[in-house]
N, C-alpha and C positions, 0 to 999 in steps of 0.2 A: 377356555370356554368360548363358544361361538358368539358372534355379534348378532343381534336381532334388529331388523329394520322396522321402524314405526311408520306406517303408511296412512295417508288420509283416504277416506272413502268418498269424500265430496270435494268438489272444486269450490274455491272461494278465497277469502283473504284471511291470512293468519292474524288473529286479534289478541292472542295471549300465548305465552310460553312460560308456564308457572314453575318449571323445574330448571335449575341451572346445570351446566356441565359438571359432572362429578357427583351430582345429587343422586340419592337412592330413589328408586321407584318400585312400587309393588305391582303385582299382576292386577291389571285393571285400573291403575292410577292414570289420571289424565296428564298428558305431557304437552298437549297443545290444544288450542281452540281455534276452529276455522269458522269464520262468519260466512254463511250462505243463506240467501233469501231472508235476510234480517234476523237470522237465528244463529246463536253460537253453538256449534257442533263440537263436542269434546272428541279428542283423538286419544285413545287409551293405549297404554303399554300392554302388549300381549304376554308379558312375562315380568318377573321381578329381576332387578339388576341395578346397574349404575349407568346413568346417562353419559355416554361417551362423546357423542357429536350432536350438534343441532345444525341442520342443513338449511334452515330458512330463517328469515327475520320477521319481526312484527311488521304488519302492513303489506307483506309480500303476497302476491296472488299465486295460488297453487292450483294444480289440476288433480283430478281424481287419480289415485294410484301413485301419487308423488311421495317419495320418502322424505319425511320431515326430520327424523332424528334416528339415532342408533344407540342401542343400549348393549352393554356387555353383561352377560349373565354369570 
């Protein structure tokens, strides 16, 4: 099965990573939250699968289009 990259659509600071590596995610489940302009923006999984990699840490500053995590479907 192919791996799917989870990408942020906003620049900001990673403020939460609610799913651990190996955890199951559903289509549309939030896998990260990025704080931008004093708002917490959810970053959702585009498909169901298992979280394979987390490529960022809490408090890390990310840019628009950056890959935050990878799931395997």
